[in-house]
N, C-alpha and C positions, 0 to 999 in steps of 0.2 A: 580741593579735593581732600577727602577724609582720610586719616592715618590709618594703618594697617588695624591698629589696637581700638579703634572707634568702630569698626566692621563686626559684624554677627557672621559666623562661619555657618554654613549649610552642610550637612553630611547627608549624601544622597545615595541610593543604589542605582549606579549606572548601568547594571547589568538589567534591570528591569525597564521596559520601553517606555511604560506609562510614567515612571519615574522621571526619565530621561526627558520626556516631553513636558512634564510639569517643571522640570528646573529650567528647561530652555526657555519657558515663557516666563518663570521669575527673572532670568538674566535678562530678557529683553525688557521687562517693566524695570530693573534696577539702574534706572538712571542715574540716581546720585552715587553709584559704586558703594553702597552701603553694606552688599553682601558678599563674601567669599564663598567659594564652592568646593567641596572636597568629594569626589567620587570614591567611595569606600570601596566600591568593587573591584578597583586596581591594587594589585599587589603591593604597591610602594606607597599606598595611602596611608595616612596615621590617624586613625579616629581618635574620639575625644578621650581623655584619660579615663581609666577605669571602664573603658566600654571596649568589646572584643570587636574585631572585624565583622564577625557573624550577628552579633548583637546590633551594630549599626546597620548592616544590610536589611535587617529584618523590622526596623522601625526607625521612623524619621527623628532626626536629631540635630538640634542647633545650639551653637556656643555664642550666646547672647555677648554683646560688646562687653558686658560688665563681668564677662568670664563664667556666669551660670550656665551648664548645659542642662538643656530642655529637651523634652521627648514627647512626641505624639502631638495632640490637639495644641499644648502650650507652644512647641517648636513652630507649629504652623503660625500662631499668633505670633509669634517674634518675627518671623519672616514678615508678616502683613503688615506690622508696625514699621518696617522698614521701607515698603513698597506704597509711594503717595497714594495711588489710587485704590489700595487695598487699606489703609487705616480705618475707614468705617466698619470692616469686618473685625478688626482689631478692638476697636471700640465696643461693639456689639458683643464681640468674647467675654467683655469685662462685667456684662449684665449677670445679675445673680442667676446662678444654675447653667448658664451658658457654656464654659468652659468643660464643665462636668458631662453636659450634653454630646459637646463636640468630642470630648475624650472617649466616651461611649460610641458614638458613631465611627470613630476612627478603629476603634478595637473590632467592632463589628465588620469593618472594612478589610483589615489585615489579612483574616483567613481567605478571603476571595481575591485579595490583590493579585496572586500569581496565575490567577485563571484571566482576571482581567487585563492583564499586562500580555499575555500571549494572545489573547484576541485582539489588543490593540496594536500589538506588534505585528500580526497579520494584516489588519487594516491599513496600516501604514506603509508595509511592503506592497501591498495591492494600489495603494494611491499614488506609490512612487514609480512602479511597473507601467500604472495606466495614464497618470496625469502629470507626472514629473515632479519637481521638488518644490511645490506649492506646500505653504506652512498650512497646518491644519489649525 
């Protein structure tokens, strides 16, 4: 098993139903235990140095295993490099212009995230009420 120092730390907004679902997916795919997860919506959570809790909840952050704090698309790429079945996406992100395009897409997504999260939360509640605890 990898040491704690070799892991990347994922900081996520656990108050966002969409974010919780995505992080749940990453946890299930992290068979090598290469990622640590910190829910920055919890009052006891410590966000990365130099980043407020409010800022950490508004944007995806990852502390890479080498100590760099990454944000947005670069943070997602770091997660993908740590998940065996997602390494192809990390390699694709290294193509010229790809990371810039991913970051633009992420920035366009951020303003609508609260609406999507509320909708997703409603769908999950309906699914739980009507169909039990199946995973989506």
